[in-house]
C-alpha positions as CSV (number, residue, x, y, z in Angstrom):
1,M,6.0,8.7,3.7
2,T,4.9,5.7,1.9
3,S,1.9,5.8,-0.2
4,V,0.2,2.8,-2.0
5,D,-2.3,2.9,-4.9
6,L,-5.2,0.4,-4.5
7,M,-7.9,-0.8,-7.5
8,I,-10.9,-1.8,-5.9
9,S,-14.6,-2.6,-7.4
10,P,-17.5,-0.3,-6.7
11,K,-18.8,-2.9,-4.4
12,Q,-15.7,-2.7,-2.2
13,I,-15.6,1.1,-1.8
14,A,-17.7,1.6,1.2
15,I,-15.9,-1.0,3.4
16,V,-12.3,0.1,2.2
17,K,-13.3,3.5,3.0
18,A,-14.7,2.5,6.6
19,L,-11.2,0.6,7.3
20,L,-9.2,3.4,6.2
21,K,-11.1,5.7,8.3
22,C,-11.1,3.4,11.3
23,S,-7.1,3.2,11.0
24,D,-7.0,7.3,10.6
25,I,-5.2,6.6,7.0
26,K,-5.5,9.5,4.8
27,Y,-6.5,8.8,1.1
28,S,-7.7,10.5,-2.2
29,T,-9.3,9.1,-5.6
30,T,-7.0,9.2,-8.4
31,I,-9.2,7.7,-11.1
32,L,-13.0,7.4,-10.4
33,D,-14.0,5.3,-13.4
34,L,-10.8,2.9,-14.6
35,Q,-13.1,1.4,-17.3
36,R,-13.9,5.1,-18.4
37,A,-10.2,5.9,-18.7
38,I,-9.5,3.0,-20.4
39,E,-11.8,3.8,-23.0
40,V,-10.6,7.0,-23.8
41,E,-6.7,6.2,-23.3
42,N,-5.7,5.5,-27.0
43,I,-7.9,8.1,-28.7
44,E,-5.7,9.5,-31.4
45,T,-5.3,13.4,-31.2
46,E,-3.5,15.9,-33.3
47,H,-2.1,13.4,-35.5
48,V,0.4,15.2,-37.9
49,P,0.9,13.1,-41.2
50,E,4.0,11.4,-42.0
51,F,5.7,12.4,-45.4
52,K,5.0,9.8,-48.0
53,G,8.2,7.2,-48.0
54,T,9.0,7.8,-44.7
55,C,9.2,4.6,-42.4
56,G,6.3,6.2,-40.2
57,S,4.0,6.2,-43.0
58,I,5.1,2.7,-44.6
59,S,4.7,1.0,-41.6
60,G,1.7,3.1,-40.0
61,M,4.0,3.9,-36.9
62,S,3.0,7.1,-35.1
63,W,3.3,8.5,-31.5
64,T,0.1,10.0,-31.4
65,R,-1.7,6.6,-30.3
66,Y,-0.3,3.4,-28.9
67,Q,0.8,0.9,-31.5
68,S,0.4,-2.9,-31.8
69,Y,3.6,-5.3,-31.7
70,D,3.0,-6.0,-35.3
71,T,3.2,-1.9,-36.4
72,I,6.4,-1.6,-34.1
73,V,7.9,-4.7,-36.1
74,S,7.0,-3.1,-39.2
75,Y,8.5,0.1,-38.2
76,M,11.8,-1.7,-37.3
77,D,11.8,-3.8,-40.7
78,C,11.6,-0.4,-42.6
79,L,14.3,1.0,-40.5
80,S,16.5,-1.9,-41.1
81,S,16.1,-1.5,-45.0
82,T,16.3,2.0,-45.0
83,Y,19.1,2.8,-42.9
84,E,21.6,-0.1,-43.7
85,N,24.7,1.6,-43.0
86,L,23.6,2.7,-39.3
87,V,21.5,-0.1,-38.1
88,N,21.3,-3.9,-37.7
89,L,18.2,-5.8,-36.8
90,H,18.5,-8.8,-34.9
91,T,15.8,-11.7,-34.0
92,I,17.2,-12.9,-30.9
93,G,14.6,-15.6,-30.3
94,Y,10.8,-16.1,-30.1
95,S,8.1,-15.9,-27.5
96,S,5.8,-18.3,-25.9
97,E,3.2,-17.8,-28.4
98,G,5.8,-17.5,-31.5
99,K,6.3,-13.5,-31.6
100,P,10.0,-12.6,-33.0
101,L,11.9,-10.8,-30.3
102,K,13.4,-7.9,-32.0
103,V,16.5,-5.8,-31.1
104,M,17.6,-3.3,-33.3
105,Q,21.4,-2.2,-33.0
106,V,22.3,1.4,-34.0
107,G,25.7,2.8,-34.4
108,M,28.2,3.9,-37.0
109,A,31.1,2.0,-38.4
110,G,33.9,1.3,-35.7
111,N,35.8,-1.1,-34.0
112,Q,36.4,-2.1,-30.2
113,K,32.9,0.2,-29.4
114,K,31.4,0.2,-26.0
115,A,27.5,-0.7,-26.0
116,I,24.4,0.5,-24.5
117,W,21.3,-1.7,-24.0
118,I,17.8,0.0,-23.7
119,D,14.5,-2.2,-23.4
120,G,10.7,-1.6,-22.9
121,G,7.8,-3.4,-22.5
122,I,8.7,-6.1,-19.8
123,H,5.5,-5.7,-17.9
124,A,2.6,-5.8,-20.6
125,R,0.3,-3.0,-19.0
126,E,2.9,-0.4,-19.3
127,W,2.3,1.0,-22.7
128,I,4.1,4.3,-22.4
129,S,7.3,2.1,-22.0
130,P,7.2,0.5,-25.4
131,A,6.1,3.8,-26.8
132,S,8.9,5.6,-25.2
133,V,11.3,3.2,-26.5
134,T,10.3,3.3,-30.0
135,F,10.5,7.1,-29.7
136,I,14.2,6.8,-28.7
137,L,14.7,4.3,-31.5
138,K,13.3,6.9,-34.1
139,E,15.5,9.7,-32.6
140,F,18.9,7.8,-32.7
141,V,18.0,6.6,-36.4
142,E,15.9,9.2,-38.0
143,N,17.8,12.0,-36.8
144,S,21.3,10.2,-36.4
145,G,23.2,13.5,-37.7
146,S,22.9,15.0,-34.4
147,Y,24.2,12.3,-32.6
148,V,27.3,11.3,-34.6
149,N,29.6,11.7,-31.1
150,L,27.6,9.2,-29.3
151,L,27.0,6.7,-32.2
152,S,30.7,6.8,-33.3
153,K,31.6,5.5,-29.7
154,Y,28.6,3.2,-28.8
155,D,26.3,0.8,-30.4
156,I,23.0,1.1,-28.8
157,Y,21.0,-2.1,-29.0
158,I,17.3,-1.2,-28.6
159,M,14.6,-3.7,-27.8
160,P,11.0,-1.9,-27.4
161,S,8.8,-5.1,-26.4
162,V,10.5,-7.6,-24.3
163,N,7.0,-9.4,-23.6
164,P,4.9,-9.1,-26.8
165,D,2.5,-11.6,-26.1
166,G,1.5,-9.9,-22.7
167,Y,1.6,-6.6,-24.5
168,E,-1.0,-7.8,-27.0
169,Y,-3.0,-9.6,-24.7
170,S,-3.6,-6.2,-22.7
171,R,-4.3,-4.5,-25.9
172,N,-6.9,-6.9,-26.7
173,Y,-8.4,-8.7,-23.8
174,D,-7.1,-7.4,-20.4
175,R,-5.9,-4.0,-20.2
176,M,-4.3,-4.5,-17.0
177,W,-2.5,-7.7,-17.5
178,R,1.2,-7.7,-16.7
179,K,2.5,-10.9,-17.0
180,T,3.9,-13.3,-20.0
181,R,1.3,-15.5,-21.6
182,S,3.4,-18.9,-21.0
183,R,1.5,-22.0,-19.7
184,N,2.3,-23.1,-16.2
185,A,2.5,-26.9,-15.5
186,G,-0.2,-28.3,-13.0
187,S,-2.2,-24.7,-13.0
188,S,-4.7,-23.3,-15.1
189,C,-3.1,-20.0,-14.2
190,I,-1.2,-18.1,-17.2
191,G,2.1,-16.3,-17.2
192,T,5.1,-15.3,-15.5
193,D,6.2,-12.1,-13.9
194,P,9.1,-11.3,-16.6
195,N,10.7,-8.9,-13.9
196,R,11.0,-11.6,-10.9
197,N,12.5,-14.5,-13.8
198,W,16.0,-13.3,-13.9
199,G,18.6,-15.5,-12.6
200,Y,20.5,-13.1,-10.2
201,E,18.9,-13.9,-6.7
202,W,16.0,-15.4,-8.0
203,G,13.3,-16.6,-5.9
204,G,13.7,-14.1,-3.0
205,K,11.8,-11.4,-1.4
206,G,8.8,-10.0,-3.4
207,A,8.3,-13.0,-5.7
208,S,6.0,-15.3,-5.6
209,N,6.2,-19.3,-6.0
210,R,2.4,-19.4,-6.8
211,P,1.3,-19.2,-10.6
212,C,-1.8,-17.5,-10.0
213,T,-0.3,-14.2,-8.4
214,E,1.1,-11.2,-10.5
215,T,4.5,-11.7,-9.2
216,Y,4.9,-15.2,-9.8
217,R,8.5,-15.9,-10.5
218,G,8.6,-18.7,-12.9
219,A,9.4,-22.5,-12.3
220,Y,12.8,-21.5,-12.4
221,A,15.1,-18.8,-13.4
222,F,14.8,-17.9,-17.3
223,S,12.2,-20.1,-17.4
224,E,10.5,-17.5,-19.8
225,P,11.9,-17.8,-23.4
226,E,11.8,-13.9,-23.5
227,T,14.3,-13.4,-20.8
228,A,16.2,-16.2,-21.6
229,A,16.5,-14.7,-25.1
230,V,18.1,-11.2,-23.8
231,R,20.2,-13.0,-21.4
232,D,21.6,-14.8,-24.2
233,F,22.1,-11.7,-26.3
234,I,23.6,-9.5,-23.5
235,L,26.0,-12.2,-22.3
236,A,27.3,-12.8,-25.9
237,R,28.4,-8.9,-25.5
238,R,29.0,-8.6,-22.0
239,N,32.4,-7.5,-22.2
240,N,31.3,-4.5,-24.3
241,M,28.2,-3.6,-22.4
242,A,28.6,-0.3,-20.6
243,M,25.1,0.2,-19.6
244,Y,21.4,-1.3,-19.2
245,L,18.7,0.8,-19.2
246,T,15.1,-0.7,-18.8
247,F,11.9,1.3,-19.1
248,H,8.6,0.8,-16.7
249,S,6.1,3.0,-15.4
250,Y,4.8,4.2,-13.4
251,G,6.3,6.5,-10.4
252,Q,8.9,9.1,-11.9
253,M,11.8,7.1,-10.4
254,V,15.4,6.4,-11.6
255,L,16.2,3.3,-9.8
256,Y,19.4,0.9,-9.8
257,P,20.5,-2.3,-7.9
258,W,20.1,-3.6,-5.7
259,G,16.4,-4.6,-5.9
260,Y,16.5,-7.9,-4.1
261,E,17.4,-6.6,-0.8
262,R,18.2,-3.2,1.0
263,L,22.0,-3.6,0.8
264,D,24.8,-1.1,0.2
265,H,27.6,-1.4,-2.5
266,S,30.8,-0.2,-3.6
267,D,29.0,1.4,-6.8
268,E,26.3,3.1,-5.2
269,Y,27.7,6.6,-5.1
270,E,28.5,6.6,-8.9
271,L,25.1,5.0,-9.6
272,E,23.1,7.6,-7.7
273,R,25.3,10.3,-9.2
274,M,24.9,9.2,-12.8
275,G,21.0,8.7,-11.9
276,R,20.9,12.0,-10.8
277,V,22.1,13.3,-14.4
278,A,19.3,11.3,-16.2
279,A,16.6,12.5,-13.5
280,R,17.7,16.1,-14.1
281,A,17.6,15.7,-17.9
282,M,13.9,14.4,-17.5
283,G,12.4,17.1,-15.3
284,R,9.5,16.1,-13.4
285,G,10.9,15.7,-10.2
286,Y,12.2,11.9,-10.6
287,T,13.1,9.9,-7.5
288,V,16.6,8.7,-7.5
289,G,17.8,5.7,-5.5
290,S,18.5,1.7,-5.3
291,A,15.3,0.0,-5.9
292,A,14.9,-2.0,-2.6
293,K,15.5,1.2,-0.6
294,V,13.1,3.5,-2.5
295,L,10.4,0.9,-2.8
296,Y,10.8,-2.6,-1.6
297,P,12.5,-5.6,-2.0
298,A,12.0,-7.4,-5.1
299,A,14.0,-10.3,-6.3
300,G,14.8,-11.6,-10.0
301,G,14.6,-8.2,-11.7
302,S,16.2,-7.4,-14.7
303,D,18.8,-4.5,-13.5
304,D,19.8,-6.7,-10.4
305,W,20.9,-9.4,-13.2
306,A,22.6,-6.8,-15.4
307,K,24.7,-5.6,-12.8
308,G,25.1,-8.9,-10.9
309,G,24.8,-11.6,-13.5
310,A,26.3,-9.7,-16.5
311,G,28.6,-7.6,-14.8
312,I,27.3,-4.3,-16.4
313,R,28.3,-1.6,-13.9
314,Y,25.6,0.9,-14.9
315,S,22.1,-0.6,-14.8
316,Y,19.0,1.3,-14.0
317,T,15.3,0.9,-14.2
318,I,13.4,4.2,-15.1
319,E,9.9,4.5,-14.0
320,L,8.4,6.9,-16.3
321,P,5.4,9.1,-15.6
322,D,3.0,9.7,-14.2
323,T,2.9,9.2,-10.2
324,G,-0.5,8.0,-9.8
325,S,-3.3,10.4,-11.6
326,Y,-3.3,8.4,-14.7
327,G,-1.0,5.5,-13.6
328,F,-0.8,2.7,-16.2
329,I,-3.5,4.2,-18.3
330,L,-1.4,7.4,-19.3
331,P,-3.4,9.0,-22.4
332,A,-1.9,8.6,-25.9
333,S,-1.6,12.2,-25.9
334,Q,1.4,12.3,-23.6
335,I,3.6,9.8,-25.6
336,T,5.4,12.5,-27.6
337,Q,6.4,14.3,-24.3
338,V,7.4,11.3,-22.2
339,G,9.3,9.8,-25.0
340,G,11.0,13.0,-25.5
341,E,12.0,13.3,-21.8
342,A,12.9,9.5,-22.1
343,F,15.3,10.2,-24.8
344,R,17.1,13.0,-23.1
345,A,18.1,10.9,-20.4
346,T,19.6,8.4,-22.6
347,R,21.8,10.7,-24.5
348,Q,23.4,12.3,-21.6
């Protein structure tokens, strides 16, 4: 059974209900008042003070509310200076608006190590993604003694926010903003969908060529400085990359290539097997499958590029909670639980 989530204005309610009834389509209302949900989403509750001198207290970082990009960067800067023997902070480029694109490398000293890439915040409005990825970062760095075996074998590259311009715009102006904030030649519409901008089967199904749409693919593959920076960084390390993992929301799904078309491939059984390991670790009953088959074809995604373009065998998109009750507006009170579940998936 296929389900679709619709966001409609109060003026449209009566006609949409009439159309659904006329077509004999069952429906339910999940969020009665979206604006009210937005207003209460980021209210901090049950704040546990950080010990003085910790990176949380120094930077203002916590997981009881959604943080600004500046706070996330300050936290990463603090980790970099505090855990010099464990981490290395990279600035891999700059966004359209000039924000630094930060990646933290976490791992014990060693030679010829394999690597894992973890990112979040590709889509601006999916706030639980960068919150969960920073939670993962905190666990690997501040509790590294519990993960010596993993960190001795792998370098983990963690990028909490691939799209900081869009993220900050969604925080300050339009909570439902999805795209980047780049300018488009010949159009007054701003931004490109950064998950339609990657250069593997770019421009295919599910990717728009119209700048005013939410799924605009960009003028060309990797037109966005954010996606191009990640591409260049990963390709420089492609021989060591064992896994690509990107966090989105929402839907509670573990998705793997291909996303651009409903096609089988030789690694599908193995990707399904490993995806089910992650799903069991997170709980909640995650759906596992190839992106195009579980959802719909959508070309230009980062997970397709990681596998098809960079040659990374294990490539996944994890769609975090929930399944629609809150949707993108997941209350901040759920960050710690969801972040912990996401972390369990990464350490398997």
